[in-house]
C-alpha positions in Angstrom: -2.4 -5.2 -2.9 -0.7 -3.1 -0.3 -1.8 -3.3 3.3 -3.7 -0.5 5.0 -1.5 1.7 7.1 -3.6 2.7 10.1 -3.2 5.8 12.2 -2.0 3.5 15.1 0.7 2.0 12.9 1.8 5.5 11.7 2.0 6.8 15.3 4.0 3.8 16.4 6.5 4.1 13.6 6.7 7.9 13.8 7.5 7.8 17.5 10.2 5.2 16.8 11.7 7.3 14.1 11.6 10.7 15.7 13.3 9.6 18.9 16.6 9.8 16.9 16.1 10.2 13.2 19.8 9.9 12.2 20.3 6.7 14.3 17.0 5.2 13.0 18.0 5.9 9.4 21.4 4.3 9.9 19.8 1.2 11.6 17.4 0.9 8.6 20.3 0.9 6.2 21.8 -2.0 8.1 18.5 -3.8 8.5 17.7 -3.6 4.8 21.2 -4.6 3.7 20.4 -7.9 5.5 16.6 -8.2 5.0 16.2 -6.9 1.4 19.5 -5.7 -0.2 17.9 -5.0 -3.5 15.5 -2.5 -2.0 18.3 -0.9 -0.1 20.4 -0.5 -3.3 17.4 0.9 -5.2 16.8 3.5 -2.4 20.4 4.6 -2.4 20.6 4.7 -6.2 17.4 6.8 -6.5 18.6 9.1 -3.7 21.9 9.9 -5.4 20.4 10.1 -8.9 19.7 13.9 -8.8 22.3 16.1 -7.2 19.6 18.7 -6.4 17.9 16.6 -3.8 18.9 15.7 -0.3 20.2 12.1 -0.3 19.5 11.6 3.4 15.9 13.0 3.2 15.1 10.8 0.2 16.5 7.7 1.9 14.6 8.6 5.2 11.3 8.8 3.3 11.9 5.5 1.5 12.9 3.7 4.7 10.0 5.2 6.5 7.6 4.0 3.8 9.2 0.5 3.8 8.8 0.2 7.6 5.2 1.4 7.5 4.3 -1.2 4.8 6.3 -3.9 6.6 4.4 -3.3 9.9 1.0 -3.0 8.2 1.7 -6.3 6.4 2.7 -8.0 9.6 -0.5 -6.8 11.3 -2.6 -8.0 8.3 -1.0 -11.4 8.5 -1.7 -11.6 12.3 -5.3 -10.6 11.7 -5.7 -13.4 9.0 -4.0 -16.0 11.2 -6.1 -14.9 14.2 -9.4 -15.2 12.2 -8.4 -18.8 11.1 -7.6 -19.7 14.7 -11.1 -18.5 15.8 -12.9 -20.8 13.3 
């Protein structure tokens, strides 16, 4: 099951991305090459599959989605760990 992406998480990530979209996208390419190269390869393959779509826009959307899910998952794990610590 995917984690819930809250408005707070969305706002945090969007502000990070929209400071410099091109730089953020390039950084995500490098990050995913190290963190999860299979996902990075899949994103790039899908993005170049159809010549009628914008490669950078598809990649940006995929990287943005990945980052939102990643942060939401981290927050869920912290919440679970925090609830165990309180018991």
